[in-house]
N, CA, C and O atoms as a Maestro MAE file, in Angstrom:
{
 s_m_m2io_version
 :::
 2.0.0
}

f_m_ct {
 s_m_title
 :::
 protein
 m_atom[256] {
  # First column is atom index #
  i_m_mmod_type
  r_m_x_coord
  r_m_y_coord
  r_m_z_coord
  i_m_residue_number
  s_m_chain_name
  s_m_pdb_residue_name
  s_m_pdb_atom_name
  i_m_atomic_number
  :::
  1 25 86.854 76.737 99.166 1 A "UNK " " N  " 7
  2 3 85.637 77.491 98.927 1 A "UNK " " CA " 6
  3 2 85.452 78.471 100.079 1 A "UNK " " C  " 6
  4 15 85.686 78.134 101.240 1 A "UNK " " O  " 8
  5 25 85.034 79.676 99.749 2 A "UNK " " N  " 7
  6 3 84.777 80.696 100.774 2 A "UNK " " CA " 6
  7 2 83.397 80.467 101.377 2 A "UNK " " C  " 6
  8 15 82.433 80.181 100.667 2 A "UNK " " O  " 8
  9 25 83.321 80.597 102.685 3 A "UNK " " N  " 7
  10 3 82.021 80.555 103.364 3 A "UNK " " CA " 6
  11 2 81.754 81.953 103.902 3 A "UNK " " C  " 6
  12 15 82.462 82.896 103.546 3 A "UNK " " O  " 8
  13 25 80.754 82.101 104.745 4 A "UNK " " N  " 7
  14 3 80.408 83.427 105.285 4 A "UNK " " CA " 6
  15 2 81.583 84.149 105.913 4 A "UNK " " C  " 6
  16 15 81.877 85.288 105.550 4 A "UNK " " O  " 8
  17 25 82.256 83.503 106.850 5 A "UNK " " N  " 7
  18 3 83.396 84.129 107.515 5 A "UNK " " CA " 6
  19 2 84.678 83.330 107.372 5 A "UNK " " C  " 6
  20 15 85.716 83.730 107.900 5 A "UNK " " O  " 8
  21 25 84.626 82.202 106.662 6 A "UNK " " N  " 7
  22 3 85.800 81.338 106.659 6 A "UNK " " CA " 6
  23 2 86.089 80.723 105.308 6 A "UNK " " C  " 6
  24 15 85.591 81.155 104.269 6 A "UNK " " O  " 8
  25 25 86.924 79.686 105.371 7 A "UNK " " N  " 7
  26 3 87.326 78.958 104.177 7 A "UNK " " CA " 6
  27 2 87.060 77.474 104.428 7 A "UNK " " C  " 6
  28 15 87.366 76.949 105.499 7 A "UNK " " O  " 8
  29 25 86.481 76.802 103.414 8 A "UNK " " N  " 7
  30 3 86.161 75.386 103.540 8 A "UNK " " CA " 6
  31 2 86.851 74.637 102.401 8 A "UNK " " C  " 6
  32 15 86.875 75.110 101.265 8 A "UNK " " O  " 8
  33 25 87.417 73.456 102.715 9 A "UNK " " N  " 7
  34 3 88.068 72.623 101.704 9 A "UNK " " CA " 6
  35 2 87.563 71.192 101.868 9 A "UNK " " C  " 6
  36 15 87.694 70.609 102.945 9 A "UNK " " O  " 8
  37 25 86.994 70.627 100.821 10 A "UNK " " N  " 7
  38 3 86.425 69.275 100.848 10 A "UNK " " CA " 6
  39 2 85.424 69.096 101.992 10 A "UNK " " C  " 6
  40 15 85.403 68.053 102.645 10 A "UNK " " O  " 8
  41 25 84.613 70.095 102.228 11 A "UNK " " N  " 7
  42 3 83.575 70.010 103.255 11 A "UNK " " CA " 6
  43 2 84.084 70.211 104.672 11 A "UNK " " C  " 6
  44 15 83.301 70.107 105.617 11 A "UNK " " O  " 8
  45 25 85.365 70.497 104.853 12 A "UNK " " N  " 7
  46 3 85.935 70.725 106.185 12 A "UNK " " CA " 6
  47 2 86.318 72.189 106.316 12 A "UNK " " C  " 6
  48 15 86.992 72.748 105.451 12 A "UNK " " O  " 8
  49 25 85.878 72.799 107.407 13 A "UNK " " N  " 7
  50 3 86.234 74.184 107.647 13 A "UNK " " CA " 6
  51 2 87.719 74.266 107.961 13 A "UNK " " C  " 6
  52 15 88.208 73.614 108.883 13 A "UNK " " O  " 8
  53 25 88.429 75.074 107.186 14 A "UNK " " N  " 7
  54 3 89.876 75.226 107.372 14 A "UNK " " CA " 6
  55 2 90.163 76.443 108.241 14 A "UNK " " C  " 6
  56 15 90.953 76.365 109.182 14 A "UNK " " O  " 8
  57 25 89.537 77.546 107.933 15 A "UNK " " N  " 7
  58 3 89.706 78.778 108.710 15 A "UNK " " CA " 6
  59 2 88.314 79.310 109.006 15 A "UNK " " C  " 6
  60 15 87.530 79.547 108.087 15 A "UNK " " O  " 8
  61 25 88.000 79.500 110.281 16 A "UNK " " N  " 7
  62 3 86.670 79.974 110.673 16 A "UNK " " CA " 6
  63 2 86.501 81.479 110.530 16 A "UNK " " C  " 6
  64 15 85.422 81.947 110.168 16 A "UNK " " O  " 8
  65 25 87.530 82.227 110.805 17 A "UNK " " N  " 7
  66 3 87.386 83.684 110.905 17 A "UNK " " CA " 6
  67 2 88.194 84.410 109.844 17 A "UNK " " C  " 6
  68 15 88.814 85.436 110.124 17 A "UNK " " O  " 8
  69 25 88.191 83.886 108.632 18 A "UNK " " N  " 7
  70 3 89.014 84.466 107.560 18 A "UNK " " CA " 6
  71 2 88.662 85.932 107.309 18 A "UNK " " C  " 6
  72 15 89.550 86.785 107.300 18 A "UNK " " O  " 8
  73 25 87.401 86.228 107.109 19 A "UNK " " N  " 7
  74 3 86.983 87.609 106.832 19 A "UNK " " CA " 6
  75 2 87.256 88.533 107.990 19 A "UNK " " C  " 6
  76 15 87.685 89.670 107.792 19 A "UNK " " O  " 8
  77 25 87.014 88.060 109.201 20 A "UNK " " N  " 7
  78 3 87.265 88.884 110.388 20 A "UNK " " CA " 6
  79 2 88.761 89.146 110.543 20 A "UNK " " C  " 6
  80 15 89.160 90.247 110.924 20 A "UNK " " O  " 8
  81 25 89.589 88.148 110.251 21 A "UNK " " N  " 7
  82 3 91.031 88.347 110.330 21 A "UNK " " CA " 6
  83 2 91.508 89.373 109.315 21 A "UNK " " C  " 6
  84 15 92.381 90.189 109.611 21 A "UNK " " O  " 8
  85 25 90.929 89.331 108.104 22 A "UNK " " N  " 7
  86 3 91.283 90.322 107.091 22 A "UNK " " CA " 6
  87 2 90.889 91.719 107.544 22 A "UNK " " C  " 6
  88 15 91.644 92.672 107.350 22 A "UNK " " O  " 8
  89 25 89.706 91.849 108.151 23 A "UNK " " N  " 7
  90 3 89.273 93.151 108.664 23 A "UNK " " CA " 6
  91 2 90.247 93.659 109.711 23 A "UNK " " C  " 6
  92 15 90.624 94.830 109.699 23 A "UNK " " O  " 8
  93 25 90.657 92.773 110.622 24 A "UNK " " N  " 7
  94 3 91.616 93.171 111.668 24 A "UNK " " CA " 6
  95 2 92.950 93.570 111.050 24 A "UNK " " C  " 6
  96 15 93.586 94.527 111.492 24 A "UNK " " O  " 8
  97 25 93.368 92.836 110.031 25 A "UNK " " N  " 7
  98 3 94.627 93.143 109.360 25 A "UNK " " CA " 6
  99 2 94.557 94.516 108.694 25 A "UNK " " C  " 6
  100 15 95.504 95.299 108.780 25 A "UNK " " O  " 8
  101 25 93.444 94.807 108.034 26 A "UNK " " N  " 7
  102 3 93.286 96.106 107.383 26 A "UNK " " CA " 6
  103 2 93.322 97.221 108.410 26 A "UNK " " C  " 6
  104 15 93.952 98.252 108.176 26 A "UNK " " O  " 8
  105 25 92.659 97.036 109.542 27 A "UNK " " N  " 7
  106 3 92.674 98.053 110.604 27 A "UNK " " CA " 6
  107 2 94.093 98.236 111.111 27 A "UNK " " C  " 6
  108 15 94.537 99.364 111.324 27 A "UNK " " O  " 8
  109 25 94.807 97.134 111.306 28 A "UNK " " N  " 7
  110 3 96.187 97.199 111.781 28 A "UNK " " CA " 6
  111 2 97.061 97.978 110.804 28 A "UNK " " C  " 6
  112 15 97.880 98.797 111.219 28 A "UNK " " O  " 8
  113 25 96.891 97.727 109.519 29 A "UNK " " N  " 7
  114 3 97.683 98.432 108.501 29 A "UNK " " CA " 6
  115 2 97.357 99.921 108.518 29 A "UNK " " C  " 6
  116 15 98.257 100.753 108.415 29 A "UNK " " O  " 8
  117 25 96.074 100.263 108.647 30 A "UNK " " N  " 7
  118 3 95.670 101.670 108.678 30 A "UNK " " CA " 6
  119 2 96.246 102.356 109.905 30 A "UNK " " C  " 6
  120 15 96.755 103.473 109.809 30 A "UNK " " O  " 8
  121 25 96.173 101.698 111.063 31 A "UNK " " N  " 7
  122 3 96.697 102.292 112.302 31 A "UNK " " CA " 6
  123 2 98.205 102.492 112.189 31 A "UNK " " C  " 6
  124 15 98.722 103.556 112.529 31 A "UNK " " O  " 8
  125 25 98.911 101.460 111.709 32 A "UNK " " N  " 7
  126 3 100.368 101.582 111.574 32 A "UNK " " CA " 6
  127 2 100.736 102.679 110.591 32 A "UNK " " C  " 6
  128 15 101.680 103.434 110.822 32 A "UNK " " O  " 8
  129 25 99.994 102.770 109.496 33 A "UNK " " N  " 7
  130 3 100.256 103.825 108.512 33 A "UNK " " CA " 6
  131 2 100.024 105.199 109.101 33 A "UNK " " C  " 6
  132 15 100.782 106.130 108.831 33 A "UNK " " O  " 8
  133 25 98.980 105.334 109.908 34 A "UNK " " N  " 7
  134 3 98.686 106.618 110.552 34 A "UNK " " CA " 6
  135 2 99.779 106.987 111.545 34 A "UNK " " C  " 6
  136 15 100.203 108.141 111.606 34 A "UNK " " O  " 8
  137 25 100.239 106.005 112.327 35 A "UNK " " N  " 7
  138 3 101.313 106.267 113.283 35 A "UNK " " CA " 6
  139 2 102.601 106.650 112.568 35 A "UNK " " C  " 6
  140 15 103.328 107.531 113.027 35 A "UNK " " O  " 8
  141 25 102.886 105.996 111.450 36 A "UNK " " N  " 7
  142 3 104.077 106.335 110.676 36 A "UNK " " CA " 6
  143 2 103.985 107.758 110.143 36 A "UNK " " C  " 6
  144 15 104.964 108.503 110.177 36 A "UNK " " O  " 8
  145 25 102.802 108.137 109.648 37 A "UNK " " N  " 7
  146 3 102.603 109.487 109.141 37 A "UNK " " CA " 6
  147 2 102.807 110.515 110.251 37 A "UNK " " C  " 6
  148 15 103.446 111.545 110.034 37 A "UNK " " O  " 8
  149 25 102.263 110.239 111.444 38 A "UNK " " N  " 7
  150 3 102.453 111.159 112.569 38 A "UNK " " CA " 6
  151 2 103.924 111.290 112.934 38 A "UNK " " C  " 6
  152 15 104.395 112.382 113.252 38 A "UNK " " O  " 8
  153 25 104.647 110.181 112.889 39 A "UNK " " N  " 7
  154 3 106.082 110.218 113.171 39 A "UNK " " CA " 6
  155 2 106.796 111.106 112.156 39 A "UNK " " C  " 6
  156 15 107.657 111.904 112.528 39 A "UNK " " O  " 8
  157 25 106.451 110.975 110.894 40 A "UNK " " N  " 7
  158 3 107.064 111.795 109.846 40 A "UNK " " CA " 6
  159 2 106.762 113.273 110.060 40 A "UNK " " C  " 6
  160 15 107.642 114.119 109.894 40 A "UNK " " O  " 8
  161 25 105.527 113.586 110.427 41 A "UNK " " N  " 7
  162 3 105.162 114.979 110.662 41 A "UNK " " CA " 6
  163 2 105.935 115.562 111.845 41 A "UNK " " C  " 6
  164 15 106.365 116.714 111.797 41 A "UNK " " O  " 8
  165 25 106.112 114.771 112.905 42 A "UNK " " N  " 7
  166 3 106.892 115.239 114.060 42 A "UNK " " CA " 6
  167 2 108.344 115.508 113.665 42 A "UNK " " C  " 6
  168 15 108.937 116.497 114.095 42 A "UNK " " O  " 8
  169 25 108.913 114.620 112.843 43 A "UNK " " N  " 7
  170 3 110.285 114.826 112.384 43 A "UNK " " CA " 6
  171 2 110.393 116.097 111.539 43 A "UNK " " C  " 6
  172 15 111.367 116.841 111.650 43 A "UNK " " O  " 8
  173 25 109.394 116.339 110.701 44 A "UNK " " N  " 7
  174 3 109.390 117.555 109.883 44 A "UNK " " CA " 6
  175 2 109.312 118.798 110.760 44 A "UNK " " C  " 6
  176 15 110.004 119.784 110.503 44 A "UNK " " O  " 8
  177 25 108.477 118.757 111.790 45 A "UNK " " N  " 7
  178 3 108.371 119.895 112.709 45 A "UNK " " CA " 6
  179 2 109.708 120.151 113.396 45 A "UNK " " C  " 6
  180 15 110.127 121.302 113.523 45 A "UNK " " O  " 8
  181 25 110.374 119.100 113.835 46 A "UNK " " N  " 7
  182 3 111.676 119.244 114.492 46 A "UNK " " CA " 6
  183 2 112.703 119.808 113.517 46 A "UNK " " C  " 6
  184 15 113.506 120.663 113.889 46 A "UNK " " O  " 8
  185 25 112.683 119.343 112.294 47 A "UNK " " N  " 7
  186 3 113.586 119.831 111.252 47 A "UNK " " CA " 6
  187 2 113.402 121.333 111.050 47 A "UNK " " C  " 6
  188 15 114.377 122.080 110.970 47 A "UNK " " O  " 8
  189 25 112.152 121.768 110.969 48 A "UNK " " N  " 7
  190 3 111.860 123.189 110.771 48 A "UNK " " CA " 6
  191 2 112.332 123.997 111.985 48 A "UNK " " C  " 6
  192 15 112.929 125.063 111.830 48 A "UNK " " O  " 8
  193 25 112.061 123.487 113.193 49 A "UNK " " N  " 7
  194 3 112.492 124.187 114.408 49 A "UNK " " CA " 6
  195 2 114.010 124.376 114.440 49 A "UNK " " C  " 6
  196 15 114.494 125.457 114.776 49 A "UNK " " O  " 8
  197 25 114.760 123.329 114.093 50 A "UNK " " N  " 7
  198 3 116.220 123.409 114.092 50 A "UNK " " CA " 6
  199 2 116.699 124.440 113.076 50 A "UNK " " C  " 6
  200 15 117.595 125.232 113.368 50 A "UNK " " O  " 8
  201 25 116.112 124.432 111.894 51 A "UNK " " N  " 7
  202 3 116.548 125.374 110.862 51 A "UNK " " CA " 6
  203 2 116.139 126.808 111.181 51 A "UNK " " C  " 6
  204 15 116.864 127.745 110.845 51 A "UNK " " O  " 8
  205 25 115.006 126.988 111.814 52 A "UNK " " N  " 7
  206 3 114.629 128.338 112.246 52 A "UNK " " CA " 6
  207 2 115.631 128.856 113.266 52 A "UNK " " C  " 6
  208 15 116.049 130.012 113.211 52 A "UNK " " O  " 8
  209 25 116.018 127.975 114.210 53 A "UNK " " N  " 7
  210 3 117.001 128.362 115.222 53 A "UNK " " CA " 6
  211 2 118.331 128.710 114.561 53 A "UNK " " C  " 6
  212 15 118.941 129.730 114.882 53 A "UNK " " O  " 8
  213 25 118.784 127.849 113.622 54 A "UNK " " N  " 7
  214 3 120.050 128.069 112.942 54 A "UNK " " CA " 6
  215 2 120.038 129.385 112.173 54 A "UNK " " C  " 6
  216 15 121.011 130.139 112.214 54 A "UNK " " O  " 8
  217 25 118.950 129.662 111.479 55 A "UNK " " N  " 7
  218 3 118.841 130.912 110.717 55 A "UNK " " CA " 6
  219 2 118.899 132.121 111.638 55 A "UNK " " C  " 6
  220 15 119.565 133.107 111.322 55 A "UNK " " O  " 8
  221 25 118.217 132.058 112.759 56 A "UNK " " N  " 7
  222 3 118.239 133.164 113.730 56 A "UNK " " CA " 6
  223 2 119.657 133.383 114.255 56 A "UNK " " C  " 6
  224 15 120.120 134.520 114.340 56 A "UNK " " O  " 8
  225 25 120.342 132.299 114.604 57 A "UNK " " N  " 7
  226 3 121.722 132.414 115.092 57 A "UNK " " CA " 6
  227 2 122.634 133.018 114.021 57 A "UNK " " C  " 6
  228 15 123.469 133.872 114.318 57 A "UNK " " O  " 8
  229 25 122.469 132.576 112.802 58 A "UNK " " N  " 7
  230 3 123.271 133.073 111.688 58 A "UNK " " CA " 6
  231 2 123.043 134.571 111.494 58 A "UNK " " C  " 6
  232 15 124.001 135.335 111.374 58 A "UNK " " O  " 8
  233 25 121.785 134.992 111.461 59 A "UNK " " N  " 7
  234 3 121.462 136.406 111.264 59 A "UNK " " CA " 6
  235 2 121.964 137.247 112.428 59 A "UNK " " C  " 6
  236 15 122.471 138.350 112.221 59 A "UNK " " O  " 8
  237 25 121.829 136.741 113.650 60 A "UNK " " N  " 7
  238 3 122.325 137.468 114.815 60 A "UNK " " CA " 6
  239 2 123.851 137.612 114.773 60 A "UNK " " C  " 6
  240 15 124.390 138.668 115.101 60 A "UNK " " O  " 8
  241 25 124.524 136.565 114.376 61 A "UNK " " N  " 7
  242 3 125.989 136.557 114.338 61 A "UNK " " CA " 6
  243 2 126.506 137.616 113.369 61 A "UNK " " C  " 6
  244 15 127.465 138.326 113.674 61 A "UNK " " O  " 8
  245 25 125.873 137.723 112.203 62 A "UNK " " N  " 7
  246 3 126.313 138.675 111.197 62 A "UNK " " CA " 6
  247 2 125.571 140.004 111.285 62 A "UNK " " C  " 6
  248 15 125.718 140.863 110.416 62 A "UNK " " O  " 8
  249 25 124.764 140.172 112.352 63 A "UNK " " N  " 7
  250 3 124.015 141.424 112.599 63 A "UNK " " CA " 6
  251 2 123.178 141.821 111.379 63 A "UNK " " C  " 6
  252 15 123.176 142.975 110.953 63 A "UNK " " O  " 8
  253 25 122.491 140.859 110.850 64 A "UNK " " N  " 7
  254 3 121.628 141.124 109.685 64 A "UNK " " CA " 6
  255 2 120.217 141.379 110.151 64 A "UNK " " C  " 6
  256 15 119.330 141.623 109.332 64 A "UNK " " O  " 8
  :::
 }
 m_bond[255] {
  # First column is bond index #
  i_m_from
  i_m_to
  i_m_order
  :::
  1 1 2 1
  2 2 3 1
  3 3 4 2
  4 3 5 1
  5 5 6 1
  6 6 7 1
  7 7 8 2
  8 7 9 1
  9 9 10 1
  10 10 11 1
  11 11 12 2
  12 11 13 1
  13 13 14 1
  14 14 15 1
  15 15 16 2
  16 15 17 1
  17 17 18 1
  18 18 19 1
  19 19 20 2
  20 19 21 1
  21 21 22 1
  22 22 23 1
  23 23 24 2
  24 23 25 1
  25 25 26 1
  26 26 27 1
  27 27 28 2
  28 27 29 1
  29 29 30 1
  30 30 31 1
  31 31 32 2
  32 31 33 1
  33 33 34 1
  34 34 35 1
  35 35 36 2
  36 35 37 1
  37 37 38 1
  38 38 39 1
  39 39 40 2
  40 39 41 1
  41 41 42 1
  42 42 43 1
  43 43 44 2
  44 43 45 1
  45 45 46 1
  46 46 47 1
  47 47 48 2
  48 47 49 1
  49 49 50 1
  50 50 51 1
  51 51 52 2
  52 51 53 1
  53 53 54 1
  54 54 55 1
  55 55 56 2
  56 55 57 1
  57 57 58 1
  58 58 59 1
  59 59 60 2
  60 59 61 1
  61 61 62 1
  62 62 63 1
  63 63 64 2
  64 63 65 1
  65 65 66 1
  66 66 67 1
  67 67 68 2
  68 67 69 1
  69 69 70 1
  70 70 71 1
  71 71 72 2
  72 71 73 1
  73 73 74 1
  74 74 75 1
  75 75 76 2
  76 75 77 1
  77 77 78 1
  78 78 79 1
  79 79 80 2
  80 79 81 1
  81 81 82 1
  82 82 83 1
  83 83 84 2
  84 83 85 1
  85 85 86 1
  86 86 87 1
  87 87 88 2
  88 87 89 1
  89 89 90 1
  90 90 91 1
  91 91 92 2
  92 91 93 1
  93 93 94 1
  94 94 95 1
  95 95 96 2
  96 95 97 1
  97 97 98 1
  98 98 99 1
  99 99 100 2
  100 99 101 1
  101 101 102 1
  102 102 103 1
  103 103 104 2
  104 103 105 1
  105 105 106 1
  106 106 107 1
  107 107 108 2
  108 107 109 1
  109 109 110 1
  110 110 111 1
  111 111 112 2
  112 111 113 1
  113 113 114 1
  114 114 115 1
  115 115 116 2
  116 115 117 1
  117 117 118 1
  118 118 119 1
  119 119 120 2
  120 119 121 1
  121 121 122 1
  122 122 123 1
  123 123 124 2
  124 123 125 1
  125 125 126 1
  126 126 127 1
  127 127 128 2
  128 127 129 1
  129 129 130 1
  130 130 131 1
  131 131 132 2
  132 131 133 1
  133 133 134 1
  134 134 135 1
  135 135 136 2
  136 135 137 1
  137 137 138 1
  138 138 139 1
  139 139 140 2
  140 139 141 1
  141 141 142 1
  142 142 143 1
  143 143 144 2
  144 143 145 1
  145 145 146 1
  146 146 147 1
  147 147 148 2
  148 147 149 1
  149 149 150 1
  150 150 151 1
  151 151 152 2
  152 151 153 1
  153 153 154 1
  154 154 155 1
  155 155 156 2
  156 155 157 1
  157 157 158 1
  158 158 159 1
  159 159 160 2
  160 159 161 1
  161 161 162 1
  162 162 163 1
  163 163 164 2
  164 163 165 1
  165 165 166 1
  166 166 167 1
  167 167 168 2
  168 167 169 1
  169 169 170 1
  170 170 171 1
  171 171 172 2
  172 171 173 1
  173 173 174 1
  174 174 175 1
  175 175 176 2
  176 175 177 1
  177 177 178 1
  178 178 179 1
  179 179 180 2
  180 179 181 1
  181 181 182 1
  182 182 183 1
  183 183 184 2
  184 183 185 1
  185 185 186 1
  186 186 187 1
  187 187 188 2
  188 187 189 1
  189 189 190 1
  190 190 191 1
  191 191 192 2
  192 191 193 1
  193 193 194 1
  194 194 195 1
  195 195 196 2
  196 195 197 1
  197 197 198 1
  198 198 199 1
  199 199 200 2
  200 199 201 1
  201 201 202 1
  202 202 203 1
  203 203 204 2
  204 203 205 1
  205 205 206 1
  206 206 207 1
  207 207 208 2
  208 207 209 1
  209 209 210 1
  210 210 211 1
  211 211 212 2
  212 211 213 1
  213 213 214 1
  214 214 215 1
  215 215 216 2
  216 215 217 1
  217 217 218 1
  218 218 219 1
  219 219 220 2
  220 219 221 1
  221 221 222 1
  222 222 223 1
  223 223 224 2
  224 223 225 1
  225 225 226 1
  226 226 227 1
  227 227 228 2
  228 227 229 1
  229 229 230 1
  230 230 231 1
  231 231 232 2
  232 231 233 1
  233 233 234 1
  234 234 235 1
  235 235 236 2
  236 235 237 1
  237 237 238 1
  238 238 239 1
  239 239 240 2
  240 239 241 1
  241 241 242 1
  242 242 243 1
  243 243 244 2
  244 243 245 1
  245 245 246 1
  246 246 247 1
  247 247 248 2
  248 247 249 1
  249 249 250 1
  250 250 251 1
  251 251 252 2
  252 251 253 1
  253 253 254 1
  254 254 255 1
  255 255 256 2
  :::
 }
}
C-alpha cells in the first residue's frame, strides 16, 4: 500500500522515501538527458566546423 512518501506492506513500512526517490530519479534522468543533448550539439558544431574547413581547402585548391 502506498503511504504519503513510502510503501507499506502488512502494516510495516517497507520504503520510507519512495516518492522522494522517484523525484530524484526523474531529476537525474532529465539532467542526464540534457547533458547528452549538449554533447550531441557540440559534436554537430565540430562536424560543421570540419566540413567548412574542408570545403574552404577544396575551393582554394581548385581556385574556385
